[in-house]
N, C-alpha and C positions, 0 to 999 in steps of 0.2 A: 461440610464440616467433619473433621475426623472424630471417630468414636473414641471415647475415653476408655482405656483398657482397665478393667476391674481387677484389683488384686485379690489374692487369696484371703478369704475371711478367716479369722481365728476360730478354731474349733471350740475352745474353752479357755477362760482365764481364771487363775486362782490368785487371791490377794491376802496379804497379811500386812496391815498398815500400808506403808508407801511402797512395799516390795510386791512384785507380781511375777508370775510365770504364766506364759501363754502357750497353749498347745496348738500347733499348726498341722493340718493334714495336707499332704502332697501326694498326688498320684504319679507313680513312676512306672516304667516298663522294664521287665527283665530281658535277658538276651533273646528269649523266644518271642518277645513282643507282648507278653501277657502283662496287663496292668495290675499293680498292687499299691496299697496305701502305705505311705511312709509318714511317720509322725516326728516332728521336731519340737523342741521347747526353746523359747526365748525368755530372757528375764530382764527386768528393769526395776529401777527405783525412782520414784517421783520426788521432786524437791522444788522449792520456790527459789527463784533467783533474786538478786538484789532489788529488782523492780517489782517483785511479787508475782511474776509470771511462772506458771508451772512448766517444768522441764523434766526430761527423763535422762537417766544415766545408767550405764551397766557397771558402775563402780559402787562397791559396797563397803561400809565401815564394819568394824568388828561387831557392833551392836545389831547390824542387819543380818548377820550370818544365820542366826536361829530362824528368822523369818524366811530367809532364802532357802534353807534346808526344808522348812515346812512346805512352802509352795512348790518346790521342785519335787518333793515326795508326793504331794497331792497330784501333780501333773503326771508323774510316772505311774501312779496307781490308776489314773484315768486312762492312760494309753494302754496299760496291761489289760484293763477291763474291756476296752474297745477291741483289742486284738482277739481276746477270748470270744467275744460276741461275734466277730467276723468269722472265726473258725467254726462256730457252732452251726 
């Protein structure tokens, strides 16, 4: 039986209502082959469809923008703190 490949787990998720930003850690290699951590942020908004099932989208209404700014800012601060700790 083939082994199921495990995906990269999220580092941390920040939420404001139905809007969230997730920080992902990826290990990359530079030209010399030295590994380094690279962080990315993904965002989404949850909603219920007509059948009442929860779905996700990366489309935001004007009312979501404040929440989106908040969670992206929190994710950015988290990444900056991680990088400072890695350099210490």
